[in-house]
MDTraj code that builds the backbone (N, CA, C; nanometers):
import mdtraj as md
import numpy as np

residues = "MET LYS ILE PRO ARG ASP LEU TYR GLY ARG GLU LEU ALA ALA LEU LEU CYS ARG ASP TRP GLY TYR ALA LYS VAL ASN GLN VAL GLY SER HIS ILE ILE LEU GLN THR GLU GLN PRO GLY HIS HIS ARG VAL SER ILE PRO ASP HIS LYS PRO LEU ARG LEU GLY THR LEU ASN ALA ILE LEU ARG GLU VAL ALA LYS ALA LYS LYS THR THR ARG GLU ALA ILE LEU GLY SER LEU".split()
xyz = np.array([
    [0.0852, -0.1178, 0.0000],
    [0.0000, 0.0000, 0.0000],
    [0.0896, 0.1239, 0.0000],
    [0.0534, 0.2226, -0.0796],
    [0.1333, 0.3442, -0.0903],
    [0.1113, 0.4340, 0.0310],
    [0.2172, 0.4995, 0.0703],
    [0.2100, 0.5942, 0.1812],
    [0.1574, 0.7273, 0.1278],
    [0.0570, 0.7860, 0.1935],
    [0.0047, 0.9151, 0.1457],
    [0.1095, 1.0256, 0.1603],
    [0.1179, 1.1101, 0.0608],
    [0.2181, 1.2169, 0.0608],
    [0.1639, 1.3503, 0.1115],
    [0.0348, 1.3554, 0.1401],
    [-0.0255, 1.4821, 0.1804],
    [-0.0897, 1.4747, 0.3190],
    [-0.0387, 1.3870, 0.4054],
    [-0.0967, 1.3670, 0.5379],
    [-0.0337, 1.4643, 0.6376],
    [-0.1171, 1.5388, 0.7068],
    [-0.0705, 1.6320, 0.8087],
    [-0.0508, 1.5576, 0.9401],
    [0.0372, 1.6073, 1.0243],
    [0.0619, 1.5471, 1.1548],
    [-0.0633, 1.5452, 1.2408],
    [-0.1405, 1.6507, 1.2363],
    [-0.2653, 1.6604, 1.3146],
    [-0.3653, 1.5531, 1.2717],
    [-0.3719, 1.5259, 1.1406],
    [-0.4622, 1.4229, 1.0895],
    [-0.4194, 1.2842, 1.1357],
    [-0.2879, 1.2575, 1.1348],
    [-0.2365, 1.1291, 1.1804],
    [-0.2650, 1.1093, 1.3293],
    [-0.2470, 1.2139, 1.4086],
    [-0.2752, 1.2054, 1.5518],
    [-0.4228, 1.1751, 1.5760],
    [-0.5114, 1.2400, 1.5012],
    [-0.6551, 1.2159, 1.5156],
    [-0.6899, 1.0723, 1.4775],
    [-0.6285, 1.0208, 1.3725],
    [-0.6522, 0.8836, 1.3289],
    [-0.6083, 0.7839, 1.4354],
    [-0.4904, 0.8044, 1.4926],
    [-0.4413, 0.7126, 1.5953],
    [-0.5284, 0.7175, 1.7200],
    [-0.5796, 0.8335, 1.7535],
    [-0.6692, 0.8456, 1.8695],
    [-0.8027, 0.7769, 1.8418],
    [-0.8567, 0.7973, 1.7236],
    [-0.9888, 0.7443, 1.6900],
    [-0.9875, 0.5929, 1.6703],
    [-0.8893, 0.5413, 1.5969],
    [-0.8929, 0.4011, 1.5552],
    [-0.7983, 0.3080, 1.6302],
    [-0.6962, 0.3610, 1.6966],
    [-0.5933, 0.2739, 1.7527],
    [-0.5732, 0.2896, 1.9030],
    [-0.6626, 0.3580, 1.9713],
    [-0.6603, 0.3613, 2.1175],
    [-0.5601, 0.4557, 2.1805],
    [-0.5102, 0.5513, 2.1055],
    [-0.4183, 0.6500, 2.1612],
    [-0.4978, 0.7688, 2.2157],
    [-0.4363, 0.8424, 2.3064],
    [-0.4964, 0.9643, 2.3602],
    [-0.3892, 1.0730, 2.3633],
    [-0.4300, 1.1944, 2.3301],
    [-0.3370, 1.3076, 2.3349],
    [-0.3129, 1.3432, 2.4817],
    [-0.1857, 1.3429, 2.5230],
    [-0.1540, 1.3738, 2.6618],
    [-0.0829, 1.5074, 2.6768],
    [-0.0236, 1.5574, 2.5680],
    [0.0520, 1.6818, 2.5793],
    [0.0851, 1.7325, 2.4392],
    [0.1185, 1.8591, 2.4319],
    [0.1737, 1.9151, 2.3091],
    [0.2853, 2.0098, 2.3484],
    [0.4029, 1.9829, 2.2963],
    [0.5197, 2.0655, 2.3245],
    [0.5608, 2.1300, 2.1927],
    [0.5375, 2.2590, 2.1810],
    [0.5675, 2.3279, 2.0556],
    [0.4827, 2.2713, 1.9441],
    [0.5492, 2.2208, 1.8406],
    [0.4746, 2.1665, 1.7274],
    [0.4695, 2.0141, 1.7308],
    [0.4979, 1.9526, 1.8448],
    [0.4944, 1.8072, 1.8557],
    [0.3796, 1.7626, 1.9461],
    [0.2971, 1.6743, 1.8931],
    [0.1825, 1.6201, 1.9659],
    [0.2269, 1.4888, 2.0293],
    [0.2071, 1.4749, 2.1599],
    [0.2461, 1.3547, 2.2321],
    [0.1209, 1.2697, 2.2544],
    [0.1240, 1.1462, 2.2027],
    [0.0140, 1.0528, 2.2190],
    [0.0597, 0.9369, 2.3069],
    [-0.0354, 0.8777, 2.3794],
    [-0.0024, 0.7679, 2.4693],
    [-0.1142, 0.6645, 2.4661],
    [-0.0768, 0.5381, 2.4833],
    [-0.1737, 0.4295, 2.4944],
    [-0.1272, 0.3334, 2.6022],
    [-0.2211, 0.2589, 2.6560],
    [-0.1896, 0.1568, 2.7560],
    [-0.2271, 0.0176, 2.7060],
    [-0.2728, 0.0068, 2.5802],
    [-0.3159, -0.1211, 2.5260],
    [-0.2290, -0.1588, 2.4079],
    [-0.1664, -0.2693, 2.3980],
    [-0.1564, -0.3768, 2.4953],
    [-0.0553, -0.3481, 2.6054],
    [0.0272, -0.2462, 2.5871],
    [0.1230, -0.2040, 2.6885],
    [0.1437, -0.0548, 2.6766],
    [0.2176, 0.0013, 2.7715],
    [0.2426, 0.1447, 2.7707],
    [0.3273, 0.1824, 2.6491],
    [0.2832, 0.2835, 2.5753],
    [0.3594, 0.3326, 2.4599],
    [0.3289, 0.4800, 2.4389],
    [0.4343, 0.5569, 2.4148],
    [0.4226, 0.6988, 2.3828],
    [0.4860, 0.7236, 2.2479],
    [0.4249, 0.8141, 2.1736],
    [0.4785, 0.8498, 2.0432],
    [0.4621, 1.0006, 2.0244],
    [0.5634, 1.0613, 1.9634],
    [0.5618, 1.2041, 1.9355],
    [0.5390, 1.2237, 1.7860],
    [0.4394, 1.3064, 1.7534],
    [0.4053, 1.3309, 1.6132],
    [0.4220, 1.4799, 1.5843],
    [0.5102, 1.5146, 1.4906],
    [0.5247, 1.6559, 1.4567],
    [0.4007, 1.7073, 1.3850],
    [0.3553, 1.8245, 1.4235],
    [0.2369, 1.8851, 1.3622],
    [0.2807, 1.9656, 1.2410],
    [0.3356, 1.8955, 1.1412],
    [0.3854, 1.9599, 1.0207],
    [0.2881, 1.9366, 0.9070],
    [0.2991, 2.0221, 0.8052],
    [0.2090, 2.0161, 0.6905],
    [0.2900, 2.0006, 0.5638],
    [0.2869, 1.8964, 0.4938],
    [0.2545, 1.7599, 0.5338],
    [0.3758, 1.6942, 0.5998],
    [0.3540, 1.5757, 0.6564],
    [0.4636, 1.5005, 0.7171],
    [0.5571, 1.4492, 0.6080],
    [0.6855, 1.4472, 0.6362],
    [0.7800, 1.3893, 0.5418],
    [0.7620, 1.2381, 0.5403],
    [0.7931, 1.1770, 0.4280],
    [0.7702, 1.0332, 0.4122],
    [0.8497, 0.9505, 0.5120],
    [0.9744, 0.9857, 0.5349],
    [1.0574, 0.9117, 0.6291],
    [1.0042, 0.9224, 0.7714],
    [0.9583, 1.0404, 0.8091],
    [0.9005, 1.0616, 0.9420],
    [0.7727, 0.9812, 0.9581],
    [0.6855, 0.9873, 0.8589],
    [0.5599, 0.9129, 0.8630],
    [0.5860, 0.7633, 0.8694],
    [0.6790, 0.7152, 0.7895],
    [0.7121, 0.5734, 0.7877],
    [0.7658, 0.5275, 0.9233],
    [0.8500, 0.6081, 0.9865],
    [0.9051, 0.5729, 1.1174],
    [0.7950, 0.5668, 1.2238],
    [0.7021, 0.6619, 1.2203],
    [0.5904, 0.6625, 1.3163],
    [0.5039, 0.5390, 1.2957],
    [0.4737, 0.5054, 1.1704],
    [0.3911, 0.3890, 1.1419],
    [0.4574, 0.2600, 1.1882],
    [0.5882, 0.2473, 1.1675],
    [0.6617, 0.1282, 1.2131],
    [0.6574, 0.1167, 1.3651],
    [0.6772, 0.2298, 1.4339],
    [0.6773, 0.2312, 1.5798],
    [0.5404, 0.1934, 1.6362],
    [0.4345, 0.2495, 1.5803],
    [0.2989, 0.2187, 1.6265],
    [0.2640, 0.0731, 1.5959],
    [0.3010, 0.0241, 1.4781],
    [0.2729, -0.1148, 1.4418],
    [0.3422, -0.2115, 1.5376],
    [0.4650, -0.1808, 1.5746],
    [0.5376, -0.2662, 1.6685],
    [0.4709, -0.2645, 1.8057],
    [0.4291, -0.1484, 1.8525],
    [0.3668, -0.1363, 1.9842],
    [0.2309, -0.2051, 1.9876],
    [0.1566, -0.1990, 1.8772],
    [0.0225, -0.2576, 1.8707],
    [0.0236, -0.4018, 1.8215],
    [0.1436, -0.4536, 1.7898],
    [0.1591, -0.5913, 1.7408],
    [0.0737, -0.6175, 1.6166],
    [0.0866, -0.5269, 1.5215],
    [0.0147, -0.5383, 1.3946],
    [0.1115, -0.5008, 1.2838],
    [0.0604, -0.4837, 1.1644],
    [0.1451, -0.4461, 1.0519],
    [0.1244, -0.2991, 1.0158],
    [0.2225, -0.2466, 0.9478],
    [0.2151, -0.1082, 0.9027],
    [0.1015, -0.0922, 0.8020],
    [0.0790, -0.1962, 0.7215],
    [-0.0273, -0.1915, 0.6211],
    [-0.1662, -0.1827, 0.6859],
    [-0.1827, -0.2472, 0.8017],
    [-0.3113, -0.2401, 0.8728],
    [-0.3407, -0.0972, 0.9169],
    [-0.2376, -0.0291, 0.9615],
    [-0.2554, 0.1113, 1.0033],
    [-0.2808, 0.1987, 0.8819],
    [-0.2074, 0.1758, 0.7741],
    [-0.2293, 0.2514, 0.6508],
    [-0.3693, 0.2283, 0.5957],
    [-0.4232, 0.1100, 0.6149],
    [-0.5570, 0.0784, 0.5651],
    [-0.6654, 0.1597, 0.6327],
    [-0.6388, 0.2075, 0.7535],
    [-0.7405, 0.2871, 0.8251],
    [-0.7300, 0.4360, 0.7926],
    [-0.6387, 0.4738, 0.7045],
    [-0.6261, 0.6162, 0.6679],
    [-0.7387, 0.6597, 0.5789],
])
top = md.Topology()
chain = top.add_chain()
for i, resn in enumerate(residues, 1):
    res = top.add_residue(resn, chain, resSeq=i)
    for name in ("N", "CA", "C"):
        top.add_atom(name, md.element.get_by_symbol(name[0]), res)
traj = md.Trajectory(xyz[None], top)
């Protein structure tokens, strides 16, 4: 599945909160801090940039997929 090239950081944060059990716990400057406790404690920082760079987006997706014990494609499918 292709990675979207026009995804904003704010949109990705909203998607992770809505579909993957994350909650916004803080924002420091232009970085949104999300946290989840399912299946274990995990925090991720998402830059609120317009749009996210592909390497940054790919790294966030890999990190979330590892924490949620799923695949990157499953997360991309919910975009």
